CHARMM-style PDB file with segment names, atoms N, HN, CA, C and O in Angstrom:
ATOM      1  N   UNK     1     131.423 135.560 155.016  1.00  0.00      PROA
ATOM      2  CA  UNK     1     130.387 135.823 156.004  1.00  0.00      PROA
ATOM      3  C   UNK     1     129.420 134.631 156.013  1.00  0.00      PROA
ATOM      4  O   UNK     1     128.984 134.196 154.948  1.00  0.00      PROA
ATOM      5  N   UNK     2     129.077 134.094 157.193  1.00  0.00      PROA
ATOM      6  HN  UNK     2     129.432 134.448 158.058  1.00  0.00      PROA
ATOM      7  CA  UNK     2     128.173 132.945 157.248  1.00  0.00      PROA
ATOM      8  C   UNK     2     126.749 133.323 156.863  1.00  0.00      PROA
ATOM      9  O   UNK     2     126.313 134.463 157.027  1.00  0.00      PROA
ATOM     10  N   UNK     3     126.048 132.331 156.349  1.00  0.00      PROA
ATOM     11  HN  UNK     3     126.402 131.405 156.216  1.00  0.00      PROA
ATOM     12  CA  UNK     3     124.644 132.520 155.995  1.00  0.00      PROA
ATOM     13  C   UNK     3     123.824 132.702 157.264  1.00  0.00      PROA
ATOM     14  O   UNK     3     124.091 132.038 158.266  1.00  0.00      PROA
ATOM     15  N   UNK     4     122.829 133.591 157.244  1.00  0.00      PROA
ATOM     16  HN  UNK     4     122.612 134.131 156.431  1.00  0.00      PROA
ATOM     17  CA  UNK     4     121.965 133.743 158.424  1.00  0.00      PROA
ATOM     18  C   UNK     4     121.118 132.495 158.633  1.00  0.00      PROA
ATOM     19  O   UNK     4     120.784 131.780 157.688  1.00  0.00      PROA
ATOM     20  N   UNK     5     120.787 132.258 159.878  1.00  0.00      PROA
ATOM     21  HN  UNK     5     121.059 132.838 160.645  1.00  0.00      PROA
ATOM     22  CA  UNK     5     119.928 131.122 160.214  1.00  0.00      PROA
ATOM     23  C   UNK     5     118.538 131.338 159.606  1.00  0.00      PROA
ATOM     24  O   UNK     5     118.057 132.470 159.553  1.00  0.00      PROA
ATOM     25  N   UNK     6     117.896 130.267 159.150  1.00  0.00      PROA
ATOM     26  HN  UNK     6     118.287 129.348 159.193  1.00  0.00      PROA
ATOM     27  CA  UNK     6     116.538 130.441 158.619  1.00  0.00      PROA
ATOM     28  C   UNK     6     115.586 130.883 159.719  1.00  0.00      PROA
ATOM     29  O   UNK     6     115.742 130.529 160.887  1.00  0.00      PROA
ATOM     30  N   UNK     7     114.614 131.653 159.318  1.00  0.00      PROA
ATOM     31  HN  UNK     7     114.487 131.941 158.368  1.00  0.00      PROA
ATOM     32  CA  UNK     7     113.622 132.147 160.274  1.00  0.00      PROA
ATOM     33  C   UNK     7     112.741 131.009 160.740  1.00  0.00      PROA
ATOM     34  O   UNK     7     112.686 129.949 160.117  1.00  0.00      PROA
ATOM     35  N   UNK     8     112.049 131.246 161.850  1.00  0.00      PROA
ATOM     36  HN  UNK     8     112.093 132.107 162.356  1.00  0.00      PROA
ATOM     37  CA  UNK     8     111.107 130.261 162.374  1.00  0.00      PROA
ATOM     38  C   UNK     8     109.889 130.166 161.480  1.00  0.00      PROA
ATOM     39  O   UNK     8     109.965 130.486 160.294  1.00  0.00      PROA
ATOM     40  N   UNK     9     108.787 129.740 162.021  1.00  0.00      PROA
ATOM     41  HN  UNK     9     108.725 129.480 162.985  1.00  0.00      PROA
ATOM     42  CA  UNK     9     107.594 129.530 161.205  1.00  0.00      PROA
ATOM     43  C   UNK     9     106.972 130.809 160.654  1.00  0.00      PROA
ATOM     44  O   UNK     9     106.211 130.758 159.689  1.00  0.00      PROA
ATOM     45  N   UNK    10     107.287 131.954 161.255  1.00  0.00      PROA
ATOM     46  HN  UNK    10     107.906 131.996 162.039  1.00  0.00      PROA
ATOM     47  CA  UNK    10     106.733 133.214 160.755  1.00  0.00      PROA
ATOM     48  C   UNK    10     107.656 133.777 159.694  1.00  0.00      PROA
ATOM     49  O   UNK    10     108.851 133.479 159.686  1.00  0.00      PROA
ATOM     50  N   UNK    11     107.121 134.578 158.811  1.00  0.00      PROA
ATOM     51  HN  UNK    11     106.151 134.820 158.817  1.00  0.00      PROA
ATOM     52  CA  UNK    11     107.927 135.156 157.743  1.00  0.00      PROA
ATOM     53  C   UNK    11     108.447 136.528 158.099  1.00  0.00      PROA
ATOM     54  O   UNK    11     109.359 137.026 157.439  1.00  0.00      PROA
ATOM     55  N   UNK    12     107.898 137.149 159.115  1.00  0.00      PROA
ATOM     56  HN  UNK    12     107.158 136.744 159.651  1.00  0.00      PROA
ATOM     57  CA  UNK    12     108.307 138.488 159.503  1.00  0.00      PROA
ATOM     58  C   UNK    12     108.226 138.628 161.011  1.00  0.00      PROA
ATOM     59  O   UNK    12     107.311 138.087 161.632  1.00  0.00      PROA
ATOM     60  N   UNK    13     109.179 139.352 161.617  1.00  0.00      PROA
ATOM     61  HN  UNK    13     109.923 139.791 161.113  1.00  0.00      PROA
ATOM     62  CA  UNK    13     109.065 139.548 163.059  1.00  0.00      PROA
ATOM     63  C   UNK    13     107.821 140.341 163.439  1.00  0.00      PROA
ATOM     64  O   UNK    13     107.422 140.346 164.604  1.00  0.00      PROA
ATOM     65  N   UNK    14     107.218 140.996 162.490  1.00  0.00      PROA
ATOM     66  HN  UNK    14     107.542 140.992 161.544  1.00  0.00      PROA
ATOM     67  CA  UNK    14     106.018 141.771 162.757  1.00  0.00      PROA
ATOM     68  C   UNK    14     104.738 140.997 162.435  1.00  0.00      PROA
ATOM     69  O   UNK    14     103.654 141.581 162.405  1.00  0.00      PROA
ATOM     70  N   UNK    15     104.855 139.687 162.194  1.00  0.00      PROA
ATOM     71  HN  UNK    15     105.735 139.213 162.219  1.00  0.00      PROA
ATOM     72  CA  UNK    15     103.659 138.890 161.935  1.00  0.00      PROA
ATOM     73  C   UNK    15     102.701 139.023 163.096  1.00  0.00      PROA
ATOM     74  O   UNK    15     103.111 139.119 164.253  1.00  0.00      PROA
ATOM     75  N   UNK    16     101.451 139.027 162.783  1.00  0.00      PROA
ATOM     76  HN  UNK    16     101.118 138.949 161.843  1.00  0.00      PROA
ATOM     77  CA  UNK    16     100.430 139.187 163.813  1.00  0.00      PROA
ATOM     78  C   UNK    16      99.649 137.903 163.994  1.00  0.00      PROA
ATOM     79  O   UNK    16      99.583 137.050 163.109  1.00  0.00      PROA
ATOM     80  N   UNK    17      99.069 137.799 165.155  1.00  0.00      PROA
ATOM     81  HN  UNK    17      99.122 138.491 165.874  1.00  0.00      PROA
ATOM     82  CA  UNK    17      98.218 136.652 165.439  1.00  0.00      PROA
ATOM     83  C   UNK    17      96.950 136.733 164.604  1.00  0.00      PROA
ATOM     84  O   UNK    17      96.340 137.794 164.469  1.00  0.00      PROA
ATOM     85  N   UNK    18      96.574 135.610 164.059  1.00  0.00      PROA
ATOM     86  HN  UNK    18      97.070 134.748 164.169  1.00  0.00      PROA
ATOM     87  CA  UNK    18      95.330 135.532 163.297  1.00  0.00      PROA
ATOM     88  C   UNK    18      94.239 134.986 164.212  1.00  0.00      PROA
ATOM     89  O   UNK    18      94.509 134.590 165.346  1.00  0.00      PROA
ATOM     90  N   UNK    19      93.023 134.968 163.719  1.00  0.00      PROA
ATOM     91  HN  UNK    19      92.804 135.290 162.797  1.00  0.00      PROA
ATOM     92  CA  UNK    19      91.933 134.376 164.476  1.00  0.00      PROA
ATOM     93  C   UNK    19      92.248 132.911 164.782  1.00  0.00      PROA
ATOM     94  O   UNK    19      91.958 132.428 165.876  1.00  0.00      PROA
ATOM     95  N   UNK    20      92.833 132.214 163.829  1.00  0.00      PROA
ATOM     96  HN  UNK    20      93.068 132.606 162.940  1.00  0.00      PROA
ATOM     97  CA  UNK    20      93.183 130.804 164.045  1.00  0.00      PROA
ATOM     98  C   UNK    20      94.175 130.660 165.197  1.00  0.00      PROA
ATOM     99  O   UNK    20      94.052 129.746 166.011  1.00  0.00      PROA
ATOM    100  N   UNK    21      95.167 131.570 165.268  1.00  0.00      PROA
ATOM    101  HN  UNK    21      95.266 132.313 164.606  1.00  0.00      PROA
ATOM    102  CA  UNK    21      96.117 131.541 166.383  1.00  0.00      PROA
ATOM    103  C   UNK    21      95.394 131.771 167.706  1.00  0.00      PROA
ATOM    104  O   UNK    21      95.667 131.097 168.699  1.00  0.00      PROA
ATOM    105  N   UNK    22      94.480 132.720 167.710  1.00  0.00      PROA
ATOM    106  HN  UNK    22      94.259 133.268 166.903  1.00  0.00      PROA
ATOM    107  CA  UNK    22      93.745 133.028 168.951  1.00  0.00      PROA
ATOM    108  C   UNK    22      92.898 131.840 169.404  1.00  0.00      PROA
ATOM    109  O   UNK    22      92.770 131.584 170.601  1.00  0.00      PROA
ATOM    110  N   UNK    23      92.328 131.125 168.452  1.00  0.00      PROA
ATOM    111  HN  UNK    23      92.432 131.333 167.479  1.00  0.00      PROA
ATOM    112  CA  UNK    23      91.549 129.925 168.784  1.00  0.00      PROA
ATOM    113  C   UNK    23      92.474 128.873 169.397  1.00  0.00      PROA
ATOM    114  O   UNK    23      92.106 128.213 170.369  1.00  0.00      PROA
ATOM    115  N   UNK    24      93.667 128.716 168.832  1.00  0.00      PROA
ATOM    116  HN  UNK    24      93.965 129.252 168.042  1.00  0.00      PROA
ATOM    117  CA  UNK    24      94.627 127.753 169.375  1.00  0.00      PROA
ATOM    118  C   UNK    24      95.106 128.155 170.769  1.00  0.00      PROA
ATOM    119  O   UNK    24      95.321 127.297 171.625  1.00  0.00      PROA
ATOM    120  N   UNK    25      95.271 129.447 170.993  1.00  0.00      PROA
ATOM    121  HN  UNK    25      95.097 130.144 170.297  1.00  0.00      PROA
ATOM    122  CA  UNK    25      95.655 129.922 172.328  1.00  0.00      PROA
ATOM    123  C   UNK    25      94.555 129.578 173.322  1.00  0.00      PROA
ATOM    124  O   UNK    25      94.834 129.061 174.403  1.00  0.00      PROA
ATOM    125  N   UNK    26      93.323 129.857 172.967  1.00  0.00      PROA
ATOM    126  HN  UNK    26      93.097 130.277 172.088  1.00  0.00      PROA
ATOM    127  CA  UNK    26      92.198 129.555 173.856  1.00  0.00      PROA
ATOM    128  C   UNK    26      92.125 128.058 174.151  1.00  0.00      PROA
ATOM    129  O   UNK    26      91.873 127.657 175.287  1.00  0.00      PROA
ATOM    130  N   UNK    27      92.346 127.240 173.131  1.00  0.00      PROA
ATOM    131  HN  UNK    27      92.551 127.566 172.209  1.00  0.00      PROA
ATOM    132  CA  UNK    27      92.315 125.790 173.325  1.00  0.00      PROA
ATOM    133  C   UNK    27      93.439 125.353 174.256  1.00  0.00      PROA
ATOM    134  O   UNK    27      93.238 124.494 175.114  1.00  0.00      PROA
ATOM    135  N   UNK    28      94.611 125.937 174.091  1.00  0.00      PROA
ATOM    136  HN  UNK    28      94.774 126.636 173.394  1.00  0.00      PROA
ATOM    137  CA  UNK    28      95.735 125.616 174.967  1.00  0.00      PROA
ATOM    138  C   UNK    28      95.452 125.999 176.406  1.00  0.00      PROA
ATOM    139  O   UNK    28      95.793 125.257 177.328  1.00  0.00      PROA
ATOM    140  N   UNK    29      94.834 127.149 176.604  1.00  0.00      PROA
ATOM    141  HN  UNK    29      94.558 127.751 175.855  1.00  0.00      PROA
ATOM    142  CA  UNK    29      94.482 127.581 177.960  1.00  0.00      PROA
ATOM    143  C   UNK    29      93.474 126.621 178.587  1.00  0.00      PROA
ATOM    144  O   UNK    29      93.582 126.286 179.767  1.00  0.00      PROA
ATOM    145  N   UNK    30      92.497 126.180 177.801  1.00  0.00      PROA
ATOM    146  HN  UNK    30      92.409 126.451 176.842  1.00  0.00      PROA
ATOM    147  CA  UNK    30      91.515 125.219 178.322  1.00  0.00      PROA
ATOM    148  C   UNK    30      92.177 123.895 178.709  1.00  0.00      PROA
ATOM    149  O   UNK    30      91.726 123.211 179.628  1.00  0.00      PROA
ATOM    150  N   UNK    31      93.253 123.541 177.995  1.00  0.00      PROA
ATOM    151  HN  UNK    31      93.619 124.097 177.248  1.00  0.00      PROA
ATOM    152  CA  UNK    31      93.990 122.312 178.308  1.00  0.00      PROA
ATOM    153  C   UNK    31      94.949 122.508 179.473  1.00  0.00      PROA
ATOM    154  O   UNK    31      95.607 121.561 179.904  1.00  0.00      PROA
ATOM    155  N   UNK    32      95.032 123.732 179.986  1.00  0.00      PROA
ATOM    156  HN  UNK    32      94.497 124.501 179.636  1.00  0.00      PROA
ATOM    157  CA  UNK    32      95.892 123.999 181.127  1.00  0.00      PROA
ATOM    158  C   UNK    32      97.336 124.290 180.769  1.00  0.00      PROA
ATOM    159  O   UNK    32      98.205 124.242 181.641  1.00  0.00      PROA
ATOM    160  N   UNK    33      97.615 124.590 179.512  1.00  0.00      PROA
ATOM    161  HN  UNK    33      96.910 124.629 178.804  1.00  0.00      PROA
ATOM    162  CA  UNK    33      98.979 124.891 179.087  1.00  0.00      PROA
ATOM    163  C   UNK    33      99.352 126.324 179.463  1.00  0.00      PROA
ATOM    164  O   UNK    33      98.489 127.195 179.569  1.00  0.00      PROA
ATOM    165  N   UNK    34     100.616 126.548 179.658  1.00  0.00      PROA
ATOM    166  HN  UNK    34     101.318 125.840 179.572  1.00  0.00      PROA
ATOM    167  CA  UNK    34     101.129 127.884 179.919  1.00  0.00      PROA
ATOM    168  C   UNK    34     101.505 128.575 178.623  1.00  0.00      PROA
ATOM    169  O   UNK    34     101.447 127.983 177.545  1.00  0.00      PROA
ATOM    170  N   UNK    35     101.889 129.834 178.743  1.00  0.00      PROA
ATOM    171  HN  UNK    35     101.936 130.315 179.618  1.00  0.00      PROA
ATOM    172  CA  UNK    35     102.217 130.646 177.573  1.00  0.00      PROA
ATOM    173  C   UNK    35     103.395 130.069 176.781  1.00  0.00      PROA
ATOM    174  O   UNK    35     103.395 130.114 175.550  1.00  0.00      PROA
ATOM    175  N   UNK    36     104.387 129.533 177.473  1.00  0.00      PROA
ATOM    176  HN  UNK    36     104.387 129.497 178.472  1.00  0.00      PROA
ATOM    177  CA  UNK    36     105.544 128.964 176.762  1.00  0.00      PROA
ATOM    178  C   UNK    36     105.152 127.759 175.913  1.00  0.00      PROA
ATOM    179  O   UNK    36     105.570 127.648 174.761  1.00  0.00      PROA
ATOM    180  N   UNK    37     104.357 126.863 176.475  1.00  0.00      PROA
ATOM    181  HN  UNK    37     104.018 126.953 177.411  1.00  0.00      PROA
ATOM    182  CA  UNK    37     103.934 125.670 175.734  1.00  0.00      PROA
ATOM    183  C   UNK    37     103.052 126.056 174.553  1.00  0.00      PROA
ATOM    184  O   UNK    37     103.196 125.510 173.459  1.00  0.00      PROA
ATOM    185  N   UNK    38     102.148 126.989 174.776  1.00  0.00      PROA
ATOM    186  HN  UNK    38     102.031 127.433 175.664  1.00  0.00      PROA
ATOM    187  CA  UNK    38     101.267 127.435 173.684  1.00  0.00      PROA
ATOM    188  C   UNK    38     102.103 128.107 172.597  1.00  0.00      PROA
ATOM    189  O   UNK    38     101.905 127.852 171.409  1.00  0.00      PROA
ATOM    190  N   UNK    39     103.028 128.959 173.004  1.00  0.00      PROA
ATOM    191  HN  UNK    39     103.189 129.166 173.969  1.00  0.00      PROA
ATOM    192  CA  UNK    39     103.898 129.628 172.042  1.00  0.00      PROA
ATOM    193  C   UNK    39     104.661 128.641 171.172  1.00  0.00      PROA
ATOM    194  O   UNK    39     104.779 128.830 169.961  1.00  0.00      PROA
ATOM    195  N   UNK    40     105.181 127.585 171.798  1.00  0.00      PROA
ATOM    196  HN  UNK    40     105.086 127.432 172.782  1.00  0.00      PROA
ATOM    197  CA  UNK    40     105.893 126.561 171.019  1.00  0.00      PROA
ATOM    198  C   UNK    40     104.947 125.903 170.016  1.00  0.00      PROA
ATOM    199  O   UNK    40     105.340 125.632 168.881  1.00  0.00      PROA
ATOM    200  N   UNK    41     103.723 125.649 170.421  1.00  0.00      PROA
ATOM    201  HN  UNK    41     103.404 125.870 171.342  1.00  0.00      PROA
ATOM    202  CA  UNK    41     102.762 124.982 169.531  1.00  0.00      PROA
ATOM    203  C   UNK    41     102.384 125.840 168.325  1.00  0.00      PROA
ATOM    204  O   UNK    41     102.229 125.326 167.218  1.00  0.00      PROA
ATOM    205  N   UNK    42     102.237 127.137 168.541  1.00  0.00      PROA
ATOM    206  HN  UNK    42     102.363 127.555 169.440  1.00  0.00      PROA
ATOM    207  CA  UNK    42     101.760 127.988 167.440  1.00  0.00      PROA
ATOM    208  C   UNK    42     102.879 128.754 166.736  1.00  0.00      PROA
ATOM    209  O   UNK    42     102.632 129.430 165.737  1.00  0.00      PROA
ATOM    210  N   UNK    43     104.105 128.654 167.248  1.00  0.00      PROA
ATOM    211  HN  UNK    43     104.306 128.105 168.059  1.00  0.00      PROA
ATOM    212  CA  UNK    43     105.236 129.291 166.571  1.00  0.00      PROA
ATOM    213  C   UNK    43     105.417 130.764 166.880  1.00  0.00      PROA
ATOM    214  O   UNK    43     105.969 131.508 166.070  1.00  0.00      PROA
ATOM    215  N   UNK    44     104.949 131.194 168.061  1.00  0.00      PROA
ATOM    216  HN  UNK    44     104.500 130.589 168.719  1.00  0.00      PROA
ATOM    217  CA  UNK    44     105.131 132.571 168.491  1.00  0.00      PROA
ATOM    218  C   UNK    44     105.843 132.575 169.835  1.00  0.00      PROA
ATOM    219  O   UNK    44     105.832 131.572 170.549  1.00  0.00      PROA
ATOM    220  N   UNK    45     106.450 133.678 170.177  1.00  0.00      PROA
ATOM    221  HN  UNK    45     106.459 134.493 169.598  1.00  0.00      PROA
ATOM    222  CA  UNK    45     107.119 133.818 171.467  1.00  0.00      PROA
ATOM    223  C   UNK    45     106.096 133.775 172.592  1.00  0.00      PROA
ATOM    224  O   UNK    45     104.951 134.197 172.426  1.00  0.00      PROA
ATOM    225  N   UNK    46     106.524 133.261 173.734  1.00  0.00      PROA
ATOM    226  HN  UNK    46     107.454 132.918 173.868  1.00  0.00      PROA
ATOM    227  CA  UNK    46     105.620 133.193 174.883  1.00  0.00      PROA
ATOM    228  C   UNK    46     105.150 134.577 175.313  1.00  0.00      PROA
ATOM    229  O   UNK    46     104.057 134.718 175.861  1.00  0.00      PROA
ATOM    230  N   UNK    47     105.964 135.591 175.070  1.00  0.00      PROA
ATOM    231  HN  UNK    47     106.852 135.476 174.625  1.00  0.00      PROA
ATOM    232  CA  UNK    47     105.556 136.947 175.441  1.00  0.00      PROA
ATOM    233  C   UNK    47     104.380 137.413 174.580  1.00  0.00      PROA
ATOM    234  O   UNK    47     103.503 138.129 175.062  1.00  0.00      PROA
ATOM    235  N   UNK    48     104.363 137.011 173.320  1.00  0.00      PROA
ATOM    236  HN  UNK    48     105.076 136.430 172.929  1.00  0.00      PROA
ATOM    237  CA  UNK    48     103.241 137.349 172.445  1.00  0.00      PROA
ATOM    238  C   UNK    48     101.968 136.689 172.957  1.00  0.00      PROA
ATOM    239  O   UNK    48     100.906 137.311 172.995  1.00  0.00      PROA
ATOM    240  N   UNK    49     102.082 135.425 173.349  1.00  0.00      PROA
ATOM    241  HN  UNK    49     102.945 134.919 173.317  1.00  0.00      PROA
ATOM    242  CA  UNK    49     100.933 134.700 173.877  1.00  0.00      PROA
ATOM    243  C   UNK    49     100.462 135.365 175.166  1.00  0.00      PROA
ATOM    244  O   UNK    49      99.264 135.584 175.347  1.00  0.00      PROA
ATOM    245  N   UNK    50     101.386 135.685 176.056  1.00  0.00      PROA
ATOM    246  HN  UNK    50     102.359 135.507 175.910  1.00  0.00      PROA
ATOM    247  CA  UNK    50     101.031 136.324 177.331  1.00  0.00      PROA
ATOM    248  C   UNK    50     100.315 137.648 177.113  1.00  0.00      PROA
ATOM    249  O   UNK    50      99.321 137.939 177.778  1.00  0.00      PROA
ATOM    250  N   UNK    51     100.822 138.452 176.180  1.00  0.00      PROA
ATOM    251  HN  UNK    51     101.630 138.216 175.640  1.00  0.00      PROA
ATOM    252  CA  UNK    51     100.171 139.739 175.895  1.00  0.00      PROA
ATOM    253  C   UNK    51      98.774 139.537 175.345  1.00  0.00      PROA
ATOM    254  O   UNK    51      97.849 140.268 175.698  1.00  0.00      PROA
ATOM    255  N   UNK    52      98.620 138.542 174.475  1.00  0.00      PROA
ATOM    256  HN  UNK    52      99.371 137.948 174.187  1.00  0.00      PROA
ATOM    257  CA  UNK    52      97.292 138.266 173.899  1.00  0.00      PROA
ATOM    258  C   UNK    52      96.313 137.836 174.978  1.00  0.00      PROA
ATOM    259  O   UNK    52      95.163 138.275 174.982  1.00  0.00      PROA
ATOM    260  N   UNK    53      96.756 136.982 175.893  1.00  0.00      PROA
ATOM    261  HN  UNK    53      97.691 136.626 175.890  1.00  0.00      PROA
ATOM    262  CA  UNK    53      95.899 136.526 176.976  1.00  0.00      PROA
ATOM    263  C   UNK    53      95.529 137.713 177.878  1.00  0.00      PROA
ATOM    264  O   UNK    53      94.370 137.870 178.262  1.00  0.00      PROA
ATOM    265  N   UNK    54      96.521 138.539 178.209  1.00  0.00      PROA
ATOM    266  HN  UNK    54      97.462 138.411 177.897  1.00  0.00      PROA
ATOM    267  CA  UNK    54      96.266 139.688 179.074  1.00  0.00      PROA
ATOM    268  C   UNK    54      95.313 140.686 178.420  1.00  0.00      PROA
ATOM    269  O   UNK    54      94.507 141.317 179.104  1.00  0.00      PROA
ATOM    270  N   UNK    55      95.403 140.830 177.103  1.00  0.00      PROA
ATOM    271  HN  UNK    55      96.057 140.317 176.547  1.00  0.00      PROA
ATOM    272  CA  UNK    55      94.540 141.807 176.424  1.00  0.00      PROA
ATOM    273  C   UNK    55      93.077 141.379 176.437  1.00  0.00      PROA
ATOM    274  O   UNK    55      92.183 142.206 176.260  1.00  0.00      PROA
ATOM    275  N   UNK    56      92.834 140.093 176.646  1.00  0.00      PROA
ATOM    276  HN  UNK    56      93.561 139.421 176.790  1.00  0.00      PROA
ATOM    277  CA  UNK    56      91.468 139.592 176.658  1.00  0.00      PROA
ATOM    278  C   UNK    56      90.839 139.579 178.040  1.00  0.00      PROA
ATOM    279  O   UNK    56      89.700 139.139 178.194  1.00  0.00      PROA
ATOM    280  N   UNK    57      91.557 140.052 179.042  1.00  0.00      PROA
ATOM    281  HN  UNK    57      92.483 140.410 178.917  1.00  0.00      PROA
ATOM    282  CA  UNK    57      91.041 140.052 180.416  1.00  0.00      PROA
ATOM    283  C   UNK    57      90.246 141.322 180.679  1.00  0.00      PROA
ATOM    284  O   UNK    57      90.496 142.378 180.098  1.00  0.00      PROA
ATOM    285  N   UNK    58      89.283 141.178 181.574  1.00  0.00      PROA
ATOM    286  HN  UNK    58      89.080 140.321 182.047  1.00  0.00      PROA
ATOM    287  CA  UNK    58      88.524 142.342 182.010  1.00  0.00      PROA
ATOM    288  C   UNK    58      89.345 143.103 183.064  1.00  0.00      PROA
ATOM    289  O   UNK    58      90.327 142.565 183.574  1.00  0.00      PROA
ATOM    290  N   UNK    59      88.969 144.316 183.391  1.00  0.00      PROA
ATOM    291  HN  UNK    59      88.171 144.754 182.977  1.00  0.00      PROA
ATOM    292  CA  UNK    59      89.748 145.106 184.357  1.00  0.00      PROA
ATOM    293  C   UNK    59      89.922 144.423 185.723  1.00  0.00      PROA
ATOM    294  O   UNK    59      90.889 144.700 186.432  1.00  0.00      PROA
ATOM    295  N   UNK    60      88.986 143.529 186.096  1.00  0.00      PROA
ATOM    296  HN  UNK    60      88.200 143.304 185.520  1.00  0.00      PROA
ATOM    297  CA  UNK    60      89.132 142.851 187.374  1.00  0.00      PROA
ATOM    298  C   UNK    60      90.014 141.591 187.270  1.00  0.00      PROA
ATOM    299  O   UNK    60      90.177 140.873 188.256  1.00  0.00      PROA
ATOM    300  N   UNK    61      90.572 141.324 186.102  1.00  0.00      PROA
ATOM    301  HN  UNK    61      90.439 141.907 185.300  1.00  0.00      PROA
ATOM    302  CA  UNK    61      91.483 140.201 185.915  1.00  0.00      PROA
ATOM    303  C   UNK    61      90.818 138.915 185.473  1.00  0.00      PROA
ATOM    304  O   UNK    61      91.495 137.906 185.274  1.00  0.00      PROA
ATOM    305  N   UNK    62      89.511 138.930 185.318  1.00  0.00      PROA
ATOM    306  HN  UNK    62      88.961 139.749 185.480  1.00  0.00      PROA
ATOM    307  CA  UNK    62      88.797 137.699 184.914  1.00  0.00      PROA
ATOM    308  C   UNK    62      89.004 137.397 183.435  1.00  0.00      PROA
ATOM    309  OT1 UNK    62      88.479 136.405 182.928  1.00  0.00      PROA
TER     310      UNK     62
END
């Protein structure tokens, strides 16, 4: 049986974003980066970044 591929930068699929990750996401957004580019930079899936950005929006989308 082949050895499994090594995991990415996170140690668990359930790893959560830290305050440092959130700061990096905010910085990426200010630089005009999209969720995919930010995700690559911080080692998380773009869907995680997108959900984090969406969770910080007000009900009117701002």
